[in-house]
PyMOL CGO cylinders between C-alpha atoms (Angstrom):
from pymol import cmd
from pymol.cgo import CYLINDER

trace = [
    CYLINDER, 11.53, -5.21, -18.58, 8.28, -7.15, -18.92, 0.3, 1, 1, 1, 1, 1, 1,
    CYLINDER, 8.28, -7.15, -18.92, 6.87, -8.04, -22.33, 0.3, 1, 1, 1, 1, 1, 1,
    CYLINDER, 6.87, -8.04, -22.33, 9.06, -5.41, -23.98, 0.3, 1, 1, 1, 1, 1, 1,
    CYLINDER, 9.06, -5.41, -23.98, 8.09, -2.57, -21.66, 0.3, 1, 1, 1, 1, 1, 1,
    CYLINDER, 8.09, -2.57, -21.66, 10.01, -1.05, -18.73, 0.3, 1, 1, 1, 1, 1, 1,
    CYLINDER, 10.01, -1.05, -18.73, 8.42, -0.53, -15.34, 0.3, 1, 1, 1, 1, 1, 1,
    CYLINDER, 8.42, -0.53, -15.34, 9.71, 1.11, -12.18, 0.3, 1, 1, 1, 1, 1, 1,
    CYLINDER, 9.71, 1.11, -12.18, 8.54, -0.73, -9.11, 0.3, 1, 1, 1, 1, 1, 1,
    CYLINDER, 8.54, -0.73, -9.11, 8.77, -0.88, -5.36, 0.3, 1, 1, 1, 1, 1, 1,
    CYLINDER, 8.77, -0.88, -5.36, 7.71, -4.03, -3.56, 0.3, 1, 1, 1, 1, 1, 1,
    CYLINDER, 7.71, -4.03, -3.56, 7.18, -4.97, 0.05, 0.3, 1, 1, 1, 1, 1, 1,
    CYLINDER, 7.18, -4.97, 0.05, 5.52, -7.74, 2.02, 0.3, 1, 1, 1, 1, 1, 1,
    CYLINDER, 5.52, -7.74, 2.02, 2.83, -6.32, 4.30, 0.3, 1, 1, 1, 1, 1, 1,
    CYLINDER, 2.83, -6.32, 4.30, 0.43, -7.71, 6.85, 0.3, 1, 1, 1, 1, 1, 1,
    CYLINDER, 0.43, -7.71, 6.85, -3.08, -6.70, 5.72, 0.3, 1, 1, 1, 1, 1, 1,
    CYLINDER, -3.08, -6.70, 5.72, -6.20, -7.12, 7.89, 0.3, 1, 1, 1, 1, 1, 1,
    CYLINDER, -6.20, -7.12, 7.89, -8.25, -10.18, 6.90, 0.3, 1, 1, 1, 1, 1, 1,
    CYLINDER, -8.25, -10.18, 6.90, -5.81, -11.04, 4.10, 0.3, 1, 1, 1, 1, 1, 1,
    CYLINDER, -5.81, -11.04, 4.10, -2.72, -11.83, 6.12, 0.3, 1, 1, 1, 1, 1, 1,
    CYLINDER, -2.72, -11.83, 6.12, 0.71, -11.40, 4.58, 0.3, 1, 1, 1, 1, 1, 1,
    CYLINDER, 0.71, -11.40, 4.58, 0.69, -10.21, 0.97, 0.3, 1, 1, 1, 1, 1, 1,
    CYLINDER, 0.69, -10.21, 0.97, 3.25, -8.86, -1.49, 0.3, 1, 1, 1, 1, 1, 1,
    CYLINDER, 3.25, -8.86, -1.49, 2.38, -5.35, -2.67, 0.3, 1, 1, 1, 1, 1, 1,
    CYLINDER, 2.38, -5.35, -2.67, 4.02, -4.03, -5.85, 0.3, 1, 1, 1, 1, 1, 1,
    CYLINDER, 4.02, -4.03, -5.85, 3.74, -0.31, -6.61, 0.3, 1, 1, 1, 1, 1, 1,
    CYLINDER, 3.74, -0.31, -6.61, 4.29, 0.02, -10.34, 0.3, 1, 1, 1, 1, 1, 1,
    CYLINDER, 4.29, 0.02, -10.34, 4.98, 3.05, -12.57, 0.3, 1, 1, 1, 1, 1, 1,
    CYLINDER, 4.98, 3.05, -12.57, 5.38, 3.05, -16.33, 0.3, 1, 1, 1, 1, 1, 1,
    CYLINDER, 5.38, 3.05, -16.33, 7.85, 5.95, -16.34, 0.3, 1, 1, 1, 1, 1, 1,
    CYLINDER, 7.85, 5.95, -16.34, 11.25, 6.55, -14.80, 0.3, 1, 1, 1, 1, 1, 1,
    CYLINDER, 11.25, 6.55, -14.80, 10.19, 9.79, -13.10, 0.3, 1, 1, 1, 1, 1, 1,
    CYLINDER, 10.19, 9.79, -13.10, 7.42, 7.91, -11.29, 0.3, 1, 1, 1, 1, 1, 1,
    CYLINDER, 7.42, 7.91, -11.29, 4.93, 10.56, -12.31, 0.3, 1, 1, 1, 1, 1, 1,
    CYLINDER, 4.93, 10.56, -12.31, 1.22, 9.99, -12.55, 0.3, 1, 1, 1, 1, 1, 1,
    CYLINDER, 1.22, 9.99, -12.55, -0.85, 7.45, -10.72, 0.3, 1, 1, 1, 1, 1, 1,
    CYLINDER, -0.85, 7.45, -10.72, 0.85, 4.17, -9.86, 0.3, 1, 1, 1, 1, 1, 1,
    CYLINDER, 0.85, 4.17, -9.86, -0.74, 0.78, -10.30, 0.3, 1, 1, 1, 1, 1, 1,
    CYLINDER, -0.74, 0.78, -10.30, -0.93, -1.25, -7.08, 0.3, 1, 1, 1, 1, 1, 1,
    CYLINDER, -0.93, -1.25, -7.08, -0.62, -4.98, -7.55, 0.3, 1, 1, 1, 1, 1, 1,
    CYLINDER, -0.62, -4.98, -7.55, -1.24, -7.38, -4.66, 0.3, 1, 1, 1, 1, 1, 1,
    CYLINDER, -1.24, -7.38, -4.66, -0.58, -11.10, -4.45, 0.3, 1, 1, 1, 1, 1, 1,
    CYLINDER, -0.58, -11.10, -4.45, -0.45, -13.78, -1.80, 0.3, 1, 1, 1, 1, 1, 1,
    CYLINDER, -0.45, -13.78, -1.80, 2.53, -15.33, -3.65, 0.3, 1, 1, 1, 1, 1, 1,
    CYLINDER, 2.53, -15.33, -3.65, 5.15, -14.03, -1.24, 0.3, 1, 1, 1, 1, 1, 1,
    CYLINDER, 5.15, -14.03, -1.24, 8.00, -15.84, -3.02, 0.3, 1, 1, 1, 1, 1, 1,
    CYLINDER, 8.00, -15.84, -3.02, 7.34, -14.10, -6.37, 0.3, 1, 1, 1, 1, 1, 1,
    CYLINDER, 7.34, -14.10, -6.37, 9.59, -11.21, -7.32, 0.3, 1, 1, 1, 1, 1, 1,
    CYLINDER, 9.59, -11.21, -7.32, 8.17, -7.93, -8.66, 0.3, 1, 1, 1, 1, 1, 1,
    CYLINDER, 8.17, -7.93, -8.66, 8.90, -8.88, -12.29, 0.3, 1, 1, 1, 1, 1, 1,
    CYLINDER, 8.90, -8.88, -12.29, 6.80, -12.03, -12.06, 0.3, 1, 1, 1, 1, 1, 1,
    CYLINDER, 6.80, -12.03, -12.06, 3.93, -10.19, -10.38, 0.3, 1, 1, 1, 1, 1, 1,
    CYLINDER, 3.93, -10.19, -10.38, 3.92, -7.51, -13.11, 0.3, 1, 1, 1, 1, 1, 1,
    CYLINDER, 3.92, -7.51, -13.11, 4.10, -10.18, -15.83, 0.3, 1, 1, 1, 1, 1, 1,
    CYLINDER, 4.10, -10.18, -15.83, 1.17, -12.18, -14.45, 0.3, 1, 1, 1, 1, 1, 1,
    CYLINDER, 1.17, -12.18, -14.45, -0.98, -9.09, -14.00, 0.3, 1, 1, 1, 1, 1, 1,
    CYLINDER, -0.98, -9.09, -14.00, -0.13, -7.95, -17.53, 0.3, 1, 1, 1, 1, 1, 1,
    CYLINDER, -0.13, -7.95, -17.53, -1.67, -11.20, -18.78, 0.3, 1, 1, 1, 1, 1, 1,
    CYLINDER, -1.67, -11.20, -18.78, -4.70, -10.67, -16.61, 0.3, 1, 1, 1, 1, 1, 1,
    CYLINDER, -4.70, -10.67, -16.61, -5.21, -7.13, -17.92, 0.3, 1, 1, 1, 1, 1, 1,
    CYLINDER, -5.21, -7.13, -17.92, -5.24, -8.50, -21.48, 0.3, 1, 1, 1, 1, 1, 1,
    CYLINDER, -5.24, -8.50, -21.48, -7.90, -11.05, -20.50, 0.3, 1, 1, 1, 1, 1, 1,
    CYLINDER, -7.90, -11.05, -20.50, -9.97, -8.44, -18.63, 0.3, 1, 1, 1, 1, 1, 1,
    CYLINDER, -9.97, -8.44, -18.63, -9.85, -6.13, -21.65, 0.3, 1, 1, 1, 1, 1, 1,
    CYLINDER, -9.85, -6.13, -21.65, -10.94, -8.98, -23.92, 0.3, 1, 1, 1, 1, 1, 1,
    CYLINDER, -10.94, -8.98, -23.92, -14.01, -9.63, -21.79, 0.3, 1, 1, 1, 1, 1, 1,
    CYLINDER, -14.01, -9.63, -21.79, -14.81, -5.94, -21.47, 0.3, 1, 1, 1, 1, 1, 1,
    CYLINDER, -14.81, -5.94, -21.47, -14.59, -5.52, -25.25, 0.3, 1, 1, 1, 1, 1, 1,
    CYLINDER, -14.59, -5.52, -25.25, -16.60, -8.69, -25.83, 0.3, 1, 1, 1, 1, 1, 1,
    CYLINDER, -16.60, -8.69, -25.83, -19.35, -7.47, -23.50, 0.3, 1, 1, 1, 1, 1, 1,
    CYLINDER, -19.35, -7.47, -23.50, -19.37, -4.12, -25.29, 0.3, 1, 1, 1, 1, 1, 1,
    CYLINDER, -19.37, -4.12, -25.29, -19.88, -5.97, -28.55, 0.3, 1, 1, 1, 1, 1, 1,
    CYLINDER, -19.88, -5.97, -28.55, -22.65, -7.82, -26.67, 0.3, 1, 1, 1, 1, 1, 1,
    CYLINDER, -22.65, -7.82, -26.67, -21.97, -11.31, -28.01, 0.3, 1, 1, 1, 1, 1, 1,
    CYLINDER, -21.97, -11.31, -28.01, -20.47, -12.39, -24.70, 0.3, 1, 1, 1, 1, 1, 1,
    CYLINDER, -20.47, -12.39, -24.70, -23.32, -10.71, -22.85, 0.3, 1, 1, 1, 1, 1, 1,
    CYLINDER, -23.32, -10.71, -22.85, -25.77, -12.82, -24.83, 0.3, 1, 1, 1, 1, 1, 1,
    CYLINDER, -25.77, -12.82, -24.83, -23.77, -15.96, -24.07, 0.3, 1, 1, 1, 1, 1, 1,
    CYLINDER, -23.77, -15.96, -24.07, -23.62, -15.24, -20.35, 0.3, 1, 1, 1, 1, 1, 1,
    CYLINDER, -23.62, -15.24, -20.35, -27.40, -14.75, -20.29, 0.3, 1, 1, 1, 1, 1, 1,
    CYLINDER, -27.40, -14.75, -20.29, -27.98, -18.30, -21.57, 0.3, 1, 1, 1, 1, 1, 1,
    CYLINDER, -27.98, -18.30, -21.57, -29.14, -20.93, -19.13, 0.3, 1, 1, 1, 1, 1, 1,
    CYLINDER, -29.14, -20.93, -19.13, -26.39, -23.58, -19.32, 0.3, 1, 1, 1, 1, 1, 1,
    CYLINDER, -26.39, -23.58, -19.32, -28.83, -26.34, -18.40, 0.3, 1, 1, 1, 1, 1, 1,
    CYLINDER, -28.83, -26.34, -18.40, -30.73, -25.63, -21.65, 0.3, 1, 1, 1, 1, 1, 1,
    CYLINDER, -30.73, -25.63, -21.65, -27.65, -25.55, -23.85, 0.3, 1, 1, 1, 1, 1, 1,
    CYLINDER, -27.65, -25.55, -23.85, -27.26, -28.39, -26.33, 0.3, 1, 1, 1, 1, 1, 1,
    CYLINDER, -27.26, -28.39, -26.33, -24.89, -31.06, -25.07, 0.3, 1, 1, 1, 1, 1, 1,
    CYLINDER, -24.89, -31.06, -25.07, -25.50, -30.26, -21.41, 0.3, 1, 1, 1, 1, 1, 1,
    CYLINDER, -25.50, -30.26, -21.41, -22.96, -28.71, -19.11, 0.3, 1, 1, 1, 1, 1, 1,
    CYLINDER, -22.96, -28.71, -19.11, -19.36, -29.61, -18.45, 0.3, 1, 1, 1, 1, 1, 1,
    CYLINDER, -19.36, -29.61, -18.45, -15.80, -28.52, -18.65, 0.3, 1, 1, 1, 1, 1, 1,
    CYLINDER, -15.80, -28.52, -18.65, -14.43, -27.33, -21.99, 0.3, 1, 1, 1, 1, 1, 1,
    CYLINDER, -14.43, -27.33, -21.99, -12.76, -30.25, -23.64, 0.3, 1, 1, 1, 1, 1, 1,
    CYLINDER, -12.76, -30.25, -23.64, -14.48, -32.84, -21.47, 0.3, 1, 1, 1, 1, 1, 1,
    CYLINDER, -14.48, -32.84, -21.47, -16.02, -35.87, -23.11, 0.3, 1, 1, 1, 1, 1, 1,
    CYLINDER, -16.02, -35.87, -23.11, -18.85, -36.06, -20.59, 0.3, 1, 1, 1, 1, 1, 1,
]
cmd.load_cgo(trace, "trace")
């Protein structure tokens, strides 16, 4: 169970051209394994399937946030700004430079 939801998974380490060894997790959201699976791939060979699913679940939330923000267009307007013309200059968030 990951974040309160059950998944049925199969995982294997494979040798993939140009990527090398990767862990592939085939993930279903139902016990009958019906429908299209989600394929998750990581170079973290020591991670178990549960950790891979958990980390990708966080990523999906972030991806959806950005997709929704772009649809609302406020993020699209921000990404179109030239950072060199922004007040305060450029830098890392939280930096004092």
